[in-house]
C-alpha positions as CSV (number, residue, x, y, z in Angstrom):
1,M,-9.0,-34.0,0.9
2,S,-6.1,-32.2,-0.8
3,A,-2.9,-31.5,1.2
4,A,-2.5,-28.0,2.6
5,R,-0.3,-25.8,0.4
6,P,3.1,-25.3,2.0
7,R,3.8,-21.8,3.2
8,R,6.1,-19.8,0.9
9,V,9.1,-18.6,2.9
10,L,11.8,-16.0,2.1
11,G,15.3,-16.4,3.6
12,P,17.5,-16.7,5.3
13,A,19.9,-15.9,2.4
14,V,22.8,-14.2,4.3
15,A,22.9,-16.1,7.6
16,G,26.3,-17.3,8.3
17,T,28.0,-14.6,6.3
18,W,26.5,-11.2,7.1
19,Y,25.3,-12.3,10.5
20,P,25.6,-15.5,12.7
21,A,23.6,-18.5,11.4
22,E,23.3,-20.0,14.9
23,A,20.3,-18.7,16.8
24,A,21.9,-18.4,20.3
25,E,25.0,-16.6,18.9
26,L,22.9,-14.2,16.9
27,E,20.6,-13.5,19.8
28,R,23.6,-12.6,22.0
29,E,25.1,-10.4,19.4
30,I,21.8,-8.5,18.7
31,E,21.1,-8.1,22.4
32,Q,24.5,-6.6,22.9
33,L,24.0,-4.2,20.0
34,L,20.6,-3.1,21.4
35,S,21.9,-2.8,25.0
36,G,22.2,1.0,24.9
37,A,19.4,2.9,26.7
38,P,16.8,4.1,24.2
39,E,16.9,7.9,23.7
40,G,14.3,10.2,22.3
41,R,10.7,9.8,21.5
42,A,9.1,6.7,20.0
43,P,9.7,6.9,16.3
44,L,7.3,7.0,13.4
45,A,10.2,5.8,11.1
46,L,13.9,4.9,11.1
47,V,16.6,4.9,8.5
48,V,19.2,2.3,9.2
49,P,22.3,0.8,7.5
50,H,22.4,-2.8,6.1
51,A,26.0,-4.0,6.1
52,G,27.2,-7.1,8.0
53,L,26.8,-6.8,11.7
54,P,30.6,-6.2,12.5
55,Y,30.4,-3.1,10.3
56,S,27.1,-1.4,10.6
57,G,25.6,-3.3,13.5
58,P,26.5,-0.8,16.2
59,T,25.1,2.1,14.1
60,A,21.8,0.2,13.4
61,G,21.5,-1.0,17.0
62,R,21.4,2.6,18.3
63,A,18.3,3.3,16.2
64,F,16.5,0.0,16.8
65,A,17.0,0.5,20.5
66,R,14.4,3.2,20.3
67,L,11.8,0.5,19.4
68,A,12.5,-1.4,22.6
69,G,9.3,-2.6,24.2
70,L,7.0,-0.7,21.9
71,P,3.7,-2.4,21.0
72,I,4.3,-2.3,17.3
73,R,2.2,-4.7,15.3
74,R,3.2,-3.8,11.8
75,V,6.7,-2.9,10.3
76,V,6.8,-1.5,6.8
77,L,10.4,-2.4,5.8
78,I,11.6,-0.6,2.7
79,G,14.9,-1.1,0.9
80,P,16.7,-0.8,-2.5
81,S,16.8,-3.7,-4.8
82,H,20.5,-4.7,-5.2
83,R,19.9,-7.8,-7.4
84,A,16.9,-7.2,-9.7
85,A,16.1,-4.4,-12.2
86,F,12.6,-3.1,-12.2
87,H,10.7,0.2,-11.7
88,G,8.3,0.7,-8.9
89,A,7.9,-1.1,-5.5
90,C,8.1,-4.9,-5.4
91,L,6.1,-6.9,-2.9
92,P,6.7,-10.5,-2.1
93,E,4.4,-13.4,-2.8
94,A,5.6,-15.3,0.2
95,E,3.9,-15.6,3.6
96,Q,6.9,-15.7,6.0
97,Y,10.3,-14.2,6.2
98,R,12.8,-16.5,8.0
99,T,15.8,-15.8,10.2
100,P,17.6,-18.1,12.5
101,L,15.6,-16.6,15.4
102,D,12.1,-17.5,13.9
103,D,9.7,-16.9,11.1
104,V,8.2,-13.4,10.7
105,P,4.6,-13.5,9.3
106,L,4.0,-11.1,6.3
107,D,1.1,-8.8,6.3
108,R,-0.7,-10.5,3.5
109,E,-3.8,-8.4,3.8
110,S,-2.0,-5.2,3.2
111,I,0.2,-6.8,0.5
112,D,-2.8,-8.0,-1.4
113,E,-4.4,-4.5,-1.1
114,L,-1.2,-2.7,-2.3
115,K,-0.5,-5.0,-5.2
116,R,-3.6,-3.7,-7.0
117,R,-2.4,-0.1,-6.8
118,E,-0.4,1.6,-9.5
119,G,3.4,1.4,-9.0
120,F,3.4,-1.9,-7.1
121,L,4.3,-5.4,-8.5
122,E,4.3,-8.8,-6.7
123,D,7.2,-11.1,-7.2
124,D,9.4,-13.1,-4.8
125,R,12.4,-13.2,-7.2
126,P,13.9,-9.8,-6.3
127,F,13.9,-10.8,-2.6
128,L,15.9,-14.0,-3.2
129,G,19.5,-13.3,-2.0
130,E,18.7,-9.7,-1.1
131,H,20.5,-8.7,2.1
132,C,19.1,-5.2,2.8
133,L,15.8,-6.3,4.4
134,E,17.0,-9.6,6.0
135,I,19.8,-7.9,8.0
136,E,17.3,-5.7,9.8
137,L,14.9,-8.6,10.9
138,P,16.9,-9.9,13.9
139,F,17.0,-6.4,15.3
140,L,13.2,-6.1,14.9
141,Q,12.6,-9.6,16.3
142,R,14.5,-8.7,19.5
143,A,13.6,-5.0,19.9
144,L,9.9,-5.2,19.6
145,A,7.6,-6.5,22.3
146,G,5.5,-9.4,21.1
147,T,4.8,-10.5,17.5
148,F,4.5,-8.2,14.5
149,A,3.6,-8.6,10.9
150,L,6.0,-7.5,8.2
151,L,5.2,-5.5,5.1
152,P,8.4,-5.6,3.1
153,L,9.0,-3.9,-0.2
154,L,12.0,-3.3,-2.5
155,V,12.3,-0.1,-4.6
156,G,13.8,-0.5,-8.1
157,A,16.8,1.6,-9.0
158,G,15.9,4.4,-11.3
159,T,12.2,4.5,-10.3
160,P,11.1,8.0,-11.3
161,S,10.0,10.5,-8.7
162,S,6.5,10.6,-10.1
163,A,6.2,6.9,-9.4
164,L,7.6,7.2,-5.9
165,E,5.0,9.8,-5.2
166,R,2.2,7.4,-6.2
167,I,3.7,4.7,-4.1
168,A,4.1,7.1,-1.1
169,A,0.4,8.1,-1.5
170,A,-0.6,4.5,-1.2
171,L,1.6,3.9,1.9
172,R,0.4,7.0,3.8
173,A,-2.6,5.1,4.9
174,F,-0.3,3.2,7.3
175,V,1.4,6.3,8.8
176,H,-1.4,7.2,11.3
177,G,-1.5,3.9,13.1
178,A,0.3,4.1,16.4
179,D,1.0,0.3,16.0
180,T,3.0,0.8,12.8
181,V,6.6,1.8,12.2
182,F,8.5,2.4,8.9
183,V,12.0,1.3,8.6
184,V,14.1,2.2,5.5
185,S,17.3,0.3,4.9
186,S,20.1,2.2,3.2
187,D,23.8,2.7,3.4
188,F,25.3,6.1,2.6
189,T,28.4,7.1,0.6
190,H,30.2,4.2,-1.1
191,Y,33.7,5.6,-1.8
192,G,36.6,4.1,-3.7
193,P,37.5,2.5,-7.0
194,R,35.5,-0.6,-6.1
195,F,32.4,1.5,-6.2
196,G,33.4,3.7,-9.2
197,F,33.3,6.8,-7.0
198,V,36.5,8.7,-6.3
199,P,35.5,12.4,-6.4
200,F,38.4,13.4,-4.2
201,E,41.7,11.8,-3.0
202,D,42.8,14.0,-0.2
203,D,41.5,14.4,3.3
204,V,39.2,11.5,2.5
205,P,37.6,10.7,5.9
206,R,36.6,14.4,6.4
207,R,35.3,14.9,2.9
208,I,33.2,11.7,3.0
209,R,31.6,12.8,6.3
210,E,31.0,16.2,4.8
211,L,29.3,14.6,1.7
212,D,27.1,12.4,4.0
213,M,26.2,15.2,6.3
214,G,25.0,17.3,3.4
215,A,22.5,14.6,2.4
216,I,21.5,14.0,6.0
217,E,20.8,17.7,6.5
218,H,18.1,17.5,3.8
219,I,16.7,14.2,5.1
220,V,16.2,15.3,8.7
221,R,14.4,18.4,7.4
222,L,12.1,16.3,5.3
223,D,13.4,18.2,2.3
224,R,12.6,15.6,-0.4
225,D,13.3,17.8,-3.4
226,G,16.5,19.1,-1.8
227,F,17.7,15.6,-1.1
228,R,16.9,14.4,-4.6
229,N,18.8,17.4,-6.1
230,Y,21.7,17.0,-3.7
231,V,22.2,13.3,-4.8
232,A,21.9,14.3,-8.5
233,E,24.4,17.2,-8.1
234,T,27.0,15.5,-6.0
235,G,26.7,12.0,-7.4
236,A,26.5,10.7,-3.7
237,T,26.4,7.0,-3.9
238,I,23.6,6.4,-1.4
239,C,22.3,3.0,-2.4
240,G,18.8,3.6,-0.9
241,H,18.3,7.1,-2.0
242,S,15.0,6.2,-3.8
243,A,13.8,4.4,-0.7
244,I,14.7,7.5,1.4
245,E,12.9,9.8,-1.0
246,L,9.8,7.6,-0.8
247,L,9.9,7.9,3.0
248,L,10.2,11.6,2.8
249,G,7.2,11.7,0.6
250,L,5.0,9.9,3.0
251,L,5.9,11.2,6.5
252,P,3.4,13.7,7.9
253,V,4.0,17.4,8.0
254,G,5.5,18.3,11.3
255,A,7.5,15.1,11.7
256,R,11.0,15.7,13.1
257,G,14.1,13.9,12.0
258,E,17.4,13.6,13.8
259,L,20.7,11.8,13.3
260,V,21.1,9.0,15.8
261,A,24.5,7.5,14.9
262,Y,27.1,7.7,12.1
263,D,30.1,5.5,11.2
264,T,32.1,4.2,8.3
265,S,33.6,0.9,7.3
266,A,37.0,2.6,7.1
267,R,36.9,3.2,10.8
268,V,36.5,-0.5,11.3
269,T,39.0,-1.7,8.6
270,G,41.5,1.2,8.9
271,D,41.4,1.5,5.1
272,D,39.8,4.7,3.7
273,R,40.6,3.7,0.1
274,H,37.3,1.9,0.1
275,S,34.7,3.1,2.5
276,V,31.0,2.7,3.0
277,S,29.2,5.1,5.3
278,Y,26.5,4.1,7.8
279,A,23.9,6.4,9.3
280,S,20.9,5.9,11.5
281,L,18.2,8.5,11.6
282,A,14.9,8.7,13.6
283,F,11.7,10.5,12.8
284,S,9.2,11.3,15.5
285,P,5.8,13.1,15.5
């Protein structure tokens, strides 16, 4: 009898740097970030930031608190690929995604179905070292009641809108299940020489907020074309803009978006010469 094939596991890649590596410490921190009373209706989808917990954790926690106790059985987790170049949506080959809190099973049935559709590829490599999905998992592990299966995908930078529409069409099959939630991981404006984006040098905090709110206005209205054009016209350095565009293409007509929380790294560091913006948004039926 041949030995059983070991399970392929992703992560943890950023435990001990972006968030605590010790399970008890991580659990305490996540529970504190989720401690605010949930507000609003149960969401179909969230947009949440993905910096280290001291920076974007409070903003993300405000949105994830809305999932508290919900009987979600599948999370479709979408983020931008920061480390690998490709066009389309990348699905993992792995079977588990690990954090210090536990292993999260991947929805292999759905992954195996999607990988046969146009616009999808299957490859673990883009997920190795990628922080934007992993940083959201401890929130999901503590916010949701019971176990859930994860359907993670990374969107390649420069994926054309026509390809995003095909990917969205394939993912719409999951929208109507009450046991499924979509989570898009994205930070907003990256300002400063470090990011090659200095469109203004005076009244910086106000103008960064104004730039972010212009994008958010299109997003909460589900104005996909307006959002895409706004990013192109302003050069807004929203790392997950393609992932957000994908979400806007798959949400049902009539869904309502709202801004849940907003912050910047400059507020934490006191240095607005380099600033990353964090916004959490929720979409409900």
